[in-house]
Structure formats: C-alpha cells, structure tokens
FILOBA-823925 format. One line per 5 residues: their letters; for each residue x, y, z of C-alpha. Coordinates in steps of 0.5 Angstrom, whole numbers. Layout:
% FILOBA-823925
A) X Y Z ~ ...;
END
This chain:
% FILOBA-823925
MNNVS) 89 -213 5 ~ 83 -208 7 ~ 77 -213 10 ~ 74 -220 9 ~ 68 -217 7;
DIEKL) 73 -214 1 ~ 74 -222 -1 ~ 66 -225 1 ~ 65 -219 -5 ~ 70 -222 -10;
IEDIW) 68 -230 -8 ~ 60 -230 -7 ~ 58 -233 -13 ~ 63 -240 -10 ~ 57 -239 -4;
KEPIF) 52 -240 -9 ~ 48 -246 -12 ~ 50 -251 -16 ~ 57 -248 -15 ~ 56 -249 -8;
SRITT) 54 -257 -7 ~ 58 -259 -14 ~ 66 -256 -13 ~ 67 -261 -9 ~ 66 -266 -14;
KKLDT) 71 -263 -18 ~ 78 -264 -20 ~ 82 -258 -24 ~ 86 -261 -30 ~ 93 -258 -29;
SFYSE) 95 -258 -36 ~ 89 -252 -37 ~ 95 -248 -34 ~ 103 -249 -37 ~ 107 -246 -31;
LSKQI) 103 -250 -26 ~ 104 -257 -30 ~ 111 -256 -31 ~ 112 -255 -23 ~ 108 -260 -20;
PDKFI) 107 -267 -20 ~ 100 -268 -21 ~ 96 -268 -26 ~ 89 -266 -23 ~ 88 -262 -16;
VIEEV) 82 -265 -13 ~ 78 -260 -9 ~ 75 -262 -2 ~ 72 -256 1 ~ 69 -250 0;
FLRDE) 71 -245 6 ~ 65 -242 9 ~ 63 -235 10 ~ 63 -234 17 ~ 69 -239 17;
LENIW) 74 -233 14 ~ 76 -230 19 ~ 79 -235 22 ~ 83 -238 16 ~ 86 -231 14;
ESYQA) 89 -232 21 ~ 92 -239 19 ~ 95 -237 13 ~ 97 -230 13 ~ 104 -230 14;
HLSEY) 104 -235 9 ~ 101 -231 3 ~ 99 -224 4 ~ 106 -222 2 ~ 102 -226 -5;
EIFPF) 96 -221 -4 ~ 92 -227 -4 ~ 86 -230 0 ~ 85 -239 0 ~ 77 -240 -1;
LGTLG) 79 -247 -4 ~ 83 -253 0 ~ 85 -258 -4 ~ 87 -264 -3 ~ 93 -264 0;
EAVIC) 93 -258 4 ~ 94 -254 -2 ~ 89 -248 -3 ~ 86 -244 -9 ~ 86 -237 -8;
IGYGE) 83 -229 -11 ~ 88 -224 -11 ~ 86 -218 -7 ~ 92 -213 -9 ~ 92 -207 -14;
INRGK) 95 -211 -20 ~ 92 -218 -18 ~ 85 -217 -16 ~ 80 -222 -17 ~ 85 -227 -21;
VYYFD) 85 -234 -19 ~ 91 -237 -15 ~ 93 -244 -13 ~ 98 -244 -7 ~ 102 -250 -5;
FDFGC) 107 -251 1 ~ 111 -255 -2 ~ 111 -252 -9 ~ 110 -244 -9 ~ 105 -240 -11;
FELEG) 102 -240 -19 ~ 98 -236 -22 ~ 92 -240 -27 ~ 94 -235 -33 ~ 90 -229 -31;
DRLED) 83 -233 -30 ~ 78 -230 -26 ~ 73 -234 -22 ~ 68 -235 -27 ~ 74 -237 -32;
FFSKL) 76 -242 -26 ~ 69 -245 -26 ~ 68 -247 -33 ~ 75 -250 -33 ~ 71 -254 -28;
NLSVP) 65 -255 -32 ~ 61 -250 -27 ~ 57 -244 -29 ~ 56 -238 -25 ~ 48 -238 -25;
KV) 44 -232 -27 ~ 41 -228 -21;
END
C-alpha cells in the first residue's frame, strides 16, 4: 500500500451523511454473495463500526500482518471481529471484501462501494 491517503479517497463516501450515521444499523445478507454464503454459517453480517479517518493508521498497524497479502484495507468492523475491506492493489482496487480470521478472505463478487451500499439499502449522497 502506498499510503493511507489513497485508502481515504477510495472510501470517502463512508464518512458522508446519511451513510455514516445509518451504516451501523445495517446487516449484510450473505445470500447476495454465493461464495460467502457457502463458506460462513451466518445469514447476516452485522456492521458494528465505521473506522474513523483519524484511526486508519492504527487500524492498518493492527491488521497489516493479516491483510497485506490480499491488498485489502479494513474500513468497517463487524460482529465477531471480522471486517469489511476495500482493495487497494493494481487488480483489486476499489473492490469490497469480507475478511474473517476463522473463514478467510472473500471478494464480494466484484462489488464496488456503491454496489455494496445498495445491498445495504444505503445510497451515496449527491455532492
């Protein structure tokens, strides 16, 4: 990863209203993602936390050893300490992933942030 500011640009919509306020009330239905729903026992992934912009350096220090090989960066915390991540590599840049220490890393079928939001019934605010 080049630097955290690159990640900030990829996920900046996460800190905009109404997304920021509403996202922690959302559950991701795993049936939207065939591979994920086959591999994990949960029907829903509960989003508990939006990682704040000023916490990104510390978040990366905590997860780098586990996530750098996938070239993904966590931006949402979920129930059970799994995370929703954004790809930052040449091939996966901007794609959304689910990472679970028990079950591994799952690309959410090529979804970009806007696709992911739509599955949570959130819309990207118009600027």
